[in-house]
A tleap script that builds the chain and sets N, CA, C and O, in Angstrom:
source leaprc.protein.ff14SB
mol = sequence {
  NMET GLU LYS ASN LEU GLN THR VAL LEU VAL
  THR ARG HIE SER GLN PHE PRO THR VAL CYS
  ILE ASN CYS ASN LYS GLN ILE LEU PRO ASN
  ASP LEU HIE TYR VAL GLU LYS GLY ILE THR
  SER HIE ILE HIE SER LEU ILE ALA ARG LYS
  PHE CYS GLU GLU CYS TYR MET LYS PHE GLY
  GLU GLN LEU LEU LEU HIE ASP LEU LYS CLYS
}
set mol.1.N position { 51.962 -6.709 109.383 }
set mol.1.CA position { 52.027 -6.130 110.695 }
set mol.1.C position { 53.033 -6.846 111.494 }
set mol.1.O position { 53.175 -8.066 111.410 }
set mol.2.N position { 53.765 -6.062 112.305 }
set mol.2.CA position { 54.786 -6.744 113.141 }
set mol.2.C position { 54.093 -7.660 114.244 }
set mol.2.O position { 53.002 -7.359 114.729 }
set mol.3.N position { 54.766 -8.736 114.584 }
set mol.3.CA position { 54.257 -9.581 115.640 }
set mol.3.C position { 54.540 -8.984 117.012 }
set mol.3.O position { 53.784 -9.216 117.955 }
set mol.4.N position { 55.618 -8.218 117.134 }
set mol.4.CA position { 55.949 -7.663 118.407 }
set mol.4.C position { 55.634 -6.183 118.581 }
set mol.4.O position { 56.347 -5.456 119.273 }
set mol.5.N position { 54.582 -5.766 117.957 }
set mol.5.CA position { 54.130 -4.364 118.048 }
set mol.5.C position { 53.756 -4.005 119.513 }
set mol.5.O position { 52.905 -4.669 120.105 }
set mol.6.N position { 54.324 -3.065 120.039 }
set mol.6.CA position { 54.045 -2.617 121.326 }
set mol.6.C position { 52.813 -1.660 121.343 }
set mol.6.O position { 52.693 -0.751 120.521 }
set mol.7.N position { 51.896 -1.920 122.335 }
set mol.7.CA position { 50.740 -1.071 122.253 }
set mol.7.C position { 50.376 -0.641 123.687 }
set mol.7.O position { 50.861 -1.209 124.665 }
set mol.8.N position { 49.513 0.373 123.777 }
set mol.8.CA position { 48.970 0.809 124.991 }
set mol.8.C position { 47.462 1.067 124.834 }
set mol.8.O position { 46.981 1.160 123.705 }
set mol.9.N position { 46.717 1.183 125.918 }
set mol.9.CA position { 45.285 1.455 125.804 }
set mol.9.C position { 45.064 2.982 126.149 }
set mol.9.O position { 45.578 3.522 127.128 }
set mol.10.N position { 44.264 3.600 125.263 }
set mol.10.CA position { 43.984 4.967 125.505 }
set mol.10.C position { 42.391 5.031 125.675 }
set mol.10.O position { 41.617 4.277 125.086 }
set mol.11.N position { 42.006 6.071 126.595 }
set mol.11.CA position { 40.571 6.295 126.753 }
set mol.11.C position { 39.873 7.050 125.659 }
set mol.11.O position { 40.379 8.058 125.166 }
set mol.12.N position { 38.719 6.573 125.276 }
set mol.12.CA position { 37.952 7.291 124.201 }
set mol.12.C position { 36.528 7.162 124.577 }
set mol.12.O position { 36.119 6.325 125.381 }
set mol.13.N position { 35.717 8.112 123.901 }
set mol.13.CA position { 34.265 8.086 123.976 }
set mol.13.C position { 33.833 7.587 122.609 }
set mol.13.O position { 34.237 8.154 121.594 }
set mol.14.N position { 33.011 6.526 122.558 }
set mol.14.CA position { 32.718 5.943 121.291 }
set mol.14.C position { 31.687 6.953 120.438 }
set mol.14.O position { 30.775 7.550 121.010 }
set mol.15.N position { 31.899 7.054 119.237 }
set mol.15.CA position { 31.028 7.856 118.424 }
set mol.15.C position { 30.000 7.041 117.833 }
set mol.15.O position { 28.935 7.553 117.490 }
set mol.16.N position { 30.244 5.757 117.680 }
set mol.16.CA position { 29.336 4.777 117.135 }
set mol.16.C position { 29.246 3.588 117.858 }
set mol.16.O position { 30.207 3.319 118.578 }
set mol.17.N position { 28.145 2.688 117.820 }
set mol.17.CA position { 28.198 1.499 118.574 }
set mol.17.C position { 29.329 0.606 118.240 }
set mol.17.O position { 29.637 0.523 117.051 }
set mol.18.N position { 29.949 -0.029 119.062 }
set mol.18.CA position { 30.969 -1.000 118.891 }
set mol.18.C position { 30.885 -2.157 119.839 }
set mol.18.O position { 29.961 -2.176 120.651 }
set mol.19.N position { 31.740 -3.091 119.809 }
set mol.19.CA position { 31.703 -4.300 120.678 }
set mol.19.C position { 33.029 -4.467 121.319 }
set mol.19.O position { 34.059 -4.262 120.679 }
set mol.20.N position { 33.039 -4.844 122.599 }
set mol.20.CA position { 34.298 -5.098 123.316 }
set mol.20.C position { 34.841 -6.430 122.838 }
set mol.20.O position { 34.115 -7.423 122.776 }
set mol.21.N position { 36.061 -6.446 122.516 }
set mol.21.CA position { 36.644 -7.662 121.990 }
set mol.21.C position { 36.885 -8.786 122.950 }
set mol.21.O position { 37.165 -9.927 122.582 }
set mol.22.N position { 36.756 -8.392 124.263 }
set mol.22.CA position { 37.037 -9.376 125.324 }
set mol.22.C position { 35.811 -10.133 125.798 }
set mol.22.O position { 35.833 -11.348 125.998 }
set mol.23.N position { 34.657 -9.310 125.984 }
set mol.23.CA position { 33.477 -9.955 126.531 }
set mol.23.C position { 32.236 -9.882 125.575 }
set mol.23.O position { 31.145 -10.365 125.878 }
set mol.24.N position { 32.480 -9.276 124.470 }
set mol.24.CA position { 31.385 -9.164 123.356 }
set mol.24.C position { 30.232 -8.288 123.844 }
set mol.24.O position { 29.135 -8.414 123.299 }
set mol.25.N position { 30.398 -7.446 124.792 }
set mol.25.CA position { 29.376 -6.462 125.296 }
set mol.25.C position { 29.421 -5.366 124.386 }
set mol.25.O position { 30.491 -4.959 123.934 }
set mol.26.N position { 28.122 -4.776 124.041 }
set mol.26.CA position { 28.072 -3.736 123.192 }
set mol.26.C position { 28.402 -2.412 123.936 }
set mol.26.O position { 27.963 -2.162 125.059 }
set mol.27.N position { 29.167 -1.628 123.263 }
set mol.27.CA position { 29.647 -0.352 123.702 }
set mol.27.C position { 28.808 0.775 122.986 }
set mol.27.O position { 29.014 0.988 121.791 }
set mol.28.N position { 27.991 1.407 123.591 }
set mol.28.CA position { 27.008 2.423 123.098 }
set mol.28.C position { 27.722 3.700 122.714 }
set mol.28.O position { 28.821 3.975 123.195 }
set mol.29.N position { 27.111 4.466 121.863 }
set mol.29.CA position { 27.671 5.795 121.495 }
set mol.29.C position { 27.742 6.673 122.854 }
set mol.29.O position { 26.840 6.717 123.690 }
set mol.30.N position { 28.950 7.352 122.924 }
set mol.30.CA position { 29.307 8.264 123.931 }
set mol.30.C position { 29.659 7.530 125.254 }
set mol.30.O position { 29.855 8.185 126.278 }
set mol.31.N position { 29.745 6.121 125.240 }
set mol.31.CA position { 30.269 5.428 126.400 }
set mol.31.C position { 31.787 5.512 126.345 }
set mol.31.O position { 32.404 5.595 125.283 }
set mol.32.N position { 32.374 5.486 127.585 }
set mol.32.CA position { 33.822 5.462 127.705 }
set mol.32.C position { 34.292 4.009 127.425 }
set mol.32.O position { 33.678 3.042 127.877 }
set mol.33.N position { 35.384 3.898 126.675 }
set mol.33.CA position { 36.000 2.509 126.393 }
set mol.33.C position { 37.458 2.747 126.147 }
set mol.33.O position { 37.915 3.889 126.117 }
set mol.34.N position { 38.143 1.749 125.981 }
set mol.34.CA position { 39.600 1.847 125.794 }
set mol.34.C position { 40.038 1.207 124.437 }
set mol.34.O position { 39.635 0.094 124.102 }
set mol.35.N position { 40.880 1.960 123.673 }
set mol.35.CA position { 41.261 1.559 122.316 }
set mol.35.C position { 42.761 1.335 122.332 }
set mol.35.O position { 43.521 2.080 122.951 }
set mol.36.N position { 43.153 0.308 121.646 }
set mol.36.CA position { 44.594 0.000 121.432 }
set mol.36.C position { 45.292 0.950 120.559 }
set mol.36.O position { 44.797 1.281 119.482 }
set mol.37.N position { 46.478 1.431 120.993 }
set mol.37.CA position { 47.186 2.439 120.222 }
set mol.37.C position { 48.680 1.973 120.294 }
set mol.37.O position { 49.259 1.626 121.323 }
set mol.38.N position { 49.231 2.022 118.980 }
set mol.38.CA position { 50.718 1.619 118.909 }
set mol.38.C position { 51.566 2.604 119.509 }
set mol.38.O position { 51.290 3.799 119.411 }
set mol.39.N position { 52.618 2.178 120.148 }
set mol.39.CA position { 53.592 3.180 120.825 }
set mol.39.C position { 54.504 3.775 119.759 }
set mol.39.O position { 54.709 4.988 119.779 }
set mol.40.N position { 55.054 3.016 118.846 }
set mol.40.CA position { 56.033 3.514 117.912 }
set mol.40.C position { 55.368 3.457 116.477 }
set mol.40.O position { 55.803 4.186 115.585 }
set mol.41.N position { 54.379 2.644 116.271 }
set mol.41.CA position { 53.687 2.422 114.986 }
set mol.41.C position { 52.208 2.748 115.035 }
set mol.41.O position { 51.546 2.537 116.051 }
set mol.42.N position { 51.701 3.259 113.937 }
set mol.42.CA position { 50.199 3.546 113.894 }
set mol.42.C position { 49.506 2.187 113.770 }
set mol.42.O position { 49.950 1.290 113.053 }
set mol.43.N position { 48.407 2.086 114.498 }
set mol.43.CA position { 47.470 0.946 114.290 }
set mol.43.C position { 46.133 1.548 113.758 }
set mol.43.O position { 45.517 2.408 114.387 }
set mol.44.N position { 45.712 1.025 112.523 }
set mol.44.CA position { 44.588 1.603 111.972 }
set mol.44.C position { 43.316 1.367 112.864 }
set mol.44.O position { 43.230 0.337 113.533 }
set mol.45.N position { 42.373 2.277 112.872 }
set mol.45.CA position { 41.217 2.173 113.803 }
set mol.45.C position { 40.381 0.897 113.435 }
set mol.45.O position { 39.692 0.368 114.307 }
set mol.46.N position { 40.421 0.447 112.300 }
set mol.46.CA position { 39.673 -0.856 112.003 }
set mol.46.C position { 40.177 -2.153 112.635 }
set mol.46.O position { 39.460 -3.122 112.884 }
set mol.47.N position { 41.526 -2.061 112.874 }
set mol.47.CA position { 42.036 -3.250 113.479 }
set mol.47.C position { 42.380 -3.120 114.959 }
set mol.47.O position { 42.654 -4.125 115.615 }
set mol.48.N position { 42.371 -1.870 115.508 }
set mol.48.CA position { 42.751 -1.671 116.864 }
set mol.48.C position { 41.597 -2.251 117.751 }
set mol.48.O position { 40.415 -1.976 117.546 }
set mol.49.N position { 42.045 -3.097 118.777 }
set mol.49.CA position { 41.175 -3.765 119.570 }
set mol.49.C position { 40.487 -2.722 120.584 }
set mol.49.O position { 41.131 -1.767 121.019 }
set mol.50.N position { 39.243 -2.935 120.913 }
set mol.50.CA position { 38.442 -2.103 121.794 }
set mol.50.C position { 37.969 -2.857 122.951 }
set mol.50.O position { 37.582 -4.017 122.814 }
set mol.51.N position { 37.978 -2.255 124.106 }
set mol.51.CA position { 37.643 -2.944 125.353 }
set mol.51.C position { 36.714 -2.010 126.134 }
set mol.51.O position { 36.932 -0.799 126.172 }
set mol.52.N position { 35.661 -2.590 126.767 }
set mol.52.CA position { 34.729 -1.912 127.502 }
set mol.52.C position { 35.363 -1.386 128.887 }
set mol.52.O position { 36.406 -1.883 129.313 }
set mol.53.N position { 34.750 -0.456 129.506 }
set mol.53.CA position { 35.325 0.066 130.779 }
set mol.53.C position { 35.318 -1.071 131.874 }
set mol.53.O position { 36.263 -1.138 132.660 }
set mol.54.N position { 34.261 -1.974 131.941 }
set mol.54.CA position { 34.202 -3.081 132.867 }
set mol.54.C position { 35.338 -4.022 132.755 }
set mol.54.O position { 35.876 -4.425 133.787 }
set mol.55.N position { 35.775 -4.430 131.521 }
set mol.55.CA position { 36.886 -5.300 131.291 }
set mol.55.C position { 38.141 -4.638 131.700 }
set mol.55.O position { 39.018 -5.262 132.297 }
set mol.56.N position { 38.254 -3.339 131.381 }
set mol.56.CA position { 39.475 -2.705 131.747 }
set mol.56.C position { 39.609 -2.541 133.315 }
set mol.56.O position { 40.708 -2.632 133.861 }
set mol.57.N position { 38.514 -2.311 133.971 }
set mol.57.CA position { 38.663 -2.218 135.505 }
set mol.57.C position { 38.870 -3.652 136.060 }
set mol.57.O position { 39.556 -3.776 137.074 }
set mol.58.N position { 38.313 -4.767 135.453 }
set mol.58.CA position { 38.383 -6.037 135.995 }
set mol.58.C position { 39.749 -6.639 135.734 }
set mol.58.O position { 40.282 -7.295 136.629 }
set mol.59.N position { 40.360 -6.459 134.553 }
set mol.59.CA position { 41.521 -7.145 134.108 }
set mol.59.C position { 42.770 -6.269 134.075 }
set mol.59.O position { 43.877 -6.756 134.299 }
set mol.60.N position { 42.601 -5.021 133.804 }
set mol.60.CA position { 43.761 -4.051 133.646 }
set mol.60.C position { 44.376 -4.166 132.303 }
set mol.60.O position { 44.121 -5.096 131.539 }
set mol.61.N position { 45.204 -3.183 132.031 }
set mol.61.CA position { 45.782 -3.053 130.642 }
set mol.61.C position { 46.643 -4.143 130.293 }
set mol.61.O position { 46.517 -4.662 129.184 }
set mol.62.N position { 47.551 -4.573 131.149 }
set mol.62.CA position { 48.567 -5.593 130.844 }
set mol.62.C position { 47.860 -6.934 130.526 }
set mol.62.O position { 48.186 -7.549 129.511 }
set mol.63.N position { 46.922 -7.398 131.343 }
set mol.63.CA position { 46.234 -8.647 130.982 }
set mol.63.C position { 45.453 -8.553 129.680 }
set mol.63.O position { 45.487 -9.477 128.867 }
set mol.64.N position { 44.785 -7.501 129.486 }
set mol.64.CA position { 44.000 -7.376 128.211 }
set mol.64.C position { 44.793 -7.292 127.022 }
set mol.64.O position { 44.343 -7.840 126.015 }
set mol.65.N position { 45.956 -6.669 126.959 }
set mol.65.CA position { 46.881 -6.560 125.879 }
set mol.65.C position { 47.631 -7.836 125.644 }
set mol.65.O position { 47.884 -8.169 124.486 }
set mol.66.N position { 47.999 -8.562 126.643 }
set mol.66.CA position { 48.900 -9.653 126.419 }
set mol.66.C position { 48.252 -11.102 126.682 }
set mol.66.O position { 48.747 -12.121 126.199 }
set mol.67.N position { 47.157 -11.105 127.451 }
set mol.67.CA position { 46.560 -12.433 127.708 }
set mol.67.C position { 45.118 -12.488 127.222 }
set mol.67.O position { 44.266 -13.039 127.918 }
set mol.68.N position { 44.808 -11.915 126.008 }
set mol.68.CA position { 43.478 -11.885 125.547 }
set mol.68.C position { 43.009 -13.286 125.359 }
set mol.68.O position { 43.744 -14.152 124.885 }
set mol.69.N position { 41.740 -13.513 125.746 }
set mol.69.CA position { 41.076 -14.803 125.483 }
set mol.69.C position { 41.199 -15.233 124.068 }
set mol.69.O position { 41.179 -14.362 123.198 }
set mol.70.N position { 41.322 -16.468 123.748 }
set mol.70.CA position { 41.538 -16.951 122.433 }
set mol.70.C position { 40.224 -17.470 121.992 }
set mol.70.O position { 40.099 -17.962 120.870 }
savepdb mol mol.pdb
quit
């Protein structure tokens, strides 16, 4: 995978339980969350980062995509 892959976050309703990559909060089925999507390249759903609505509202897209906690 490219190191400089450009991505954006898109809104999704989860079909299955998942976990926010930023805060480790569980995202329940049918909850609104944000999923990473490549602008010019496809990112497989298994490696696309997922963020809960609370983290998105608190930090915003730019901070979540570029300054993710290590």
